[in-house]
C-alpha positions in Angstrom: 3.5 -76.6 -108.1 5.6 -73.9 -106.4 9.2 -72.9 -107.2 10.1 -73.8 -103.6 9.0 -77.4 -104.1 10.8 -77.6 -107.4 13.9 -76.3 -105.6 13.7 -79.0 -103.0 13.7 -81.6 -105.7 16.7 -80.0 -107.3 18.7 -79.7 -104.0 18.0 -83.3 -103.0 19.2 -84.7 -106.4 22.3 -82.5 -106.3 23.1 -83.7 -102.8 22.8 -87.4 -103.8 24.7 -86.8 -107.0 27.6 -85.0 -105.5 27.9 -87.2 -102.4 28.1 -90.3 -104.6 30.7 -88.6 -106.9 32.8 -87.4 -103.9 32.7 -90.9 -102.4 33.8 -92.6 -105.7 36.5 -90.0 -106.4 38.0 -90.3 -103.0 37.7 -94.1 -102.6 38.2 -95.5 -106.1 41.0 -95.4 -108.6 40.0 -95.2 -112.3 38.7 -98.6 -113.4 38.0 -99.9 -109.9 34.9 -102.0 -109.8 32.5 -103.5 -107.2 30.2 -106.2 -108.5 26.9 -105.8 -106.7 25.1 -108.3 -109.0 26.1 -109.8 -112.4 23.9 -107.2 -114.0 24.8 -104.2 -111.8 28.3 -102.9 -110.9 29.9 -99.8 -109.4 32.6 -98.9 -112.0 34.6 -95.7 -111.8 35.2 -94.0 -115.1 35.5 -90.3 -116.0 33.8 -88.7 -119.0 36.0 -86.0 -120.6 33.5 -84.9 -123.1 29.9 -85.2 -124.1 27.5 -88.1 -123.7 28.8 -91.6 -124.7 32.4 -90.3 -124.3 32.4 -88.2 -127.5 34.7 -85.2 -127.5 34.9 -81.8 -129.2 38.2 -81.7 -131.0 40.9 -79.1 -130.4 42.6 -77.6 -127.4 39.5 -75.5 -126.6 36.9 -78.2 -127.1 36.5 -79.0 -123.4 36.1 -75.3 -122.5 33.6 -74.8 -125.3 31.6 -77.7 -124.0 31.5 -76.4 -120.4 30.5 -72.9 -121.5 27.7 -74.5 -123.6 26.5 -76.4 -120.6 26.5 -73.2 -118.5 24.4 -71.4 -121.2 22.1 -74.4 -121.4 21.5 -74.4 -117.6 20.5 -70.7 -117.7 17.9 -71.6 -120.4 16.6 -74.5 -118.4 16.4 -72.4 -115.3 14.3 -69.8 -117.1 12.1 -72.5 -118.5 11.4 -73.7 -115.0 10.8 -70.3 -113.6 8.5 -69.4 -116.5 6.5 -72.7 -116.2 5.9 -72.0 -112.5 4.9 -68.4 -113.2 2.4 -69.6 -115.8 1.1 -72.3 -113.4 2.3 -75.2 -115.6 1.3 -78.7 -114.8 2.9 -80.6 -112.0 4.4 -83.2 -114.3 6.0 -80.4 -116.4 7.6 -78.7 -113.5 8.8 -81.9 -111.9 10.3 -82.9 -115.3 12.1 -79.6 -115.8 13.4 -79.7 -112.2 14.9 -83.2 -112.8 16.5 -82.0 -116.0 17.9 -78.9 -114.3 19.2 -80.8 -111.4 21.0 -83.4 -113.6 22.5 -80.7 -115.8 23.7 -78.7 -112.8 25.2 -81.9 -111.2 27.4 -82.5 -114.3 28.3 -78.9 -114.6 29.7 -78.9 -111.1 32.1 -81.6 -112.2 33.1 -79.9 -115.4 33.7 -76.5 -113.7 35.3 -77.4 -110.4 36.5 -81.0 -110.2 39.7 -80.2 -112.1 40.9 -77.8 -109.3 39.5 -79.6 -106.2 40.8 -83.1 -107.0 44.0 -84.6 -108.3 44.0 -87.3 -110.9 42.8 -90.9 -110.3 45.2 -92.8 -112.6 46.4 -95.7 -110.5 45.6 -94.1 -107.2 42.7 -92.7 -105.2 42.3 -88.9 -105.6 42.7 -86.4 -102.8 40.3 -83.6 -102.1 41.9 -80.2 -102.3 45.5 -81.5 -102.7 48.4 -79.3 -101.8 50.0 -79.8 -105.2 46.9 -78.6 -106.9 44.2 -80.3 -109.0 44.5 -82.4 -112.2 43.2 -79.5 -114.3 42.0 -75.9 -114.3 38.7 -74.2 -113.8 36.1 -75.3 -116.5 38.3 -78.3 -117.4 37.0 -80.9 -114.9 35.9 -84.5 -115.9 32.5 -85.9 -115.1 32.5 -88.8 -112.6 30.4 -91.8 -113.7 29.9 -95.0 -111.7 26.6 -96.8 -112.4 27.1 -99.7 -114.8 24.3 -102.1 -115.8 25.7 -104.9 -118.1 22.3 -106.6 -118.4 23.5 -109.1 -121.0 27.0 -110.0 -122.2 27.9 -112.6 -124.8 28.6 -113.3 -128.5 25.9 -112.4 -131.0 24.5 -115.1 -133.3 26.4 -115.4 -136.5 23.3 -114.8 -138.6 23.0 -111.2 -137.5 24.3 -108.9 -140.3 27.5 -106.9 -139.6 27.7 -107.7 -135.9 27.2 -111.4 -135.9 29.8 -113.3 -133.9 31.0 -110.2 -132.1 31.1 -109.9 -128.3 28.3 -107.5 -127.2 27.2 -105.9 -123.9 23.8 -104.6 -123.3 23.6 -102.0 -121.6 27.2 -100.7 -121.9 27.2 -97.0 -121.0 28.4 -96.0 -117.5 26.5 -93.1 -116.0 25.7 -91.2 -112.8 22.8 -89.9 -110.7 22.7 -86.6 -112.7 22.5 -88.5 -116.0 19.6 -90.6 -114.5 17.8 -87.4 -113.4 18.0 -85.9 -116.9 16.9 -89.2 -118.6 13.9 -89.5 -116.2 12.9 -85.9 -116.7 13.0 -86.3 -120.5 11.1 -89.6 -120.3 8.3 -88.1 -118.2 7.9 -85.3 -120.8 7.6 -87.8 -123.6 5.4 -90.3 -121.8 3.1 -87.7 -120.2 3.2 -85.2 -123.0 -0.5 -84.3 -123.0 -0.5 -83.8 -119.2 2.8 -81.8 -119.3 1.5 -79.4 -122.1 -2.3 -79.4 -121.7 -2.7 -75.8 -123.1 -0.7 -76.6 -126.2 -2.7 -79.8 -126.8 -6.0 -78.1 -126.4 -5.0 -75.3 -128.8 -3.8 -77.7 -131.5 -7.1 -79.7 -131.3 -9.2 -76.5 -131.8 -7.1 -75.5 -134.8 
């Protein structure tokens, strides 16, 4: 698979990811929700830190996280280029392209959204507001909106520790970029032998 085709995958995912985020940011206030089905909703939240809402403590935590993401995207980009150069399998290149696109999509939020949008607390944000953005360069928040509460209810009392508590499955809110990364990783795990045929053959010989 050529680098050009991988690039097309990356560009298409970035367009869908950023268009969806721009729409949510400029049409929803934080916490606004559209119930598509009982098990699927559009819910606007912003992620200030890592996956699952975790944060790096300290005043420079957000900056450190964004710089780490930038370094990671360079490594993923090299992995993609090197895999194409070595004529890696199609499934490997597609998987890396998906991971690269997803990582890049969230990096755009982290780097630029703080300066191109104002905040969404109690109001719909403006694009390029005259008064300036809600943050500074490298201090943007990642926009999430896809919510799949597949099941909600109280757990049976016989379950240890959590019995009787209200529980939601699946609770995380995510975006197109997150989905792209997850699909890319899943493809590598499921089709490991096809993604890394040379390594598999070598290990078998040894």
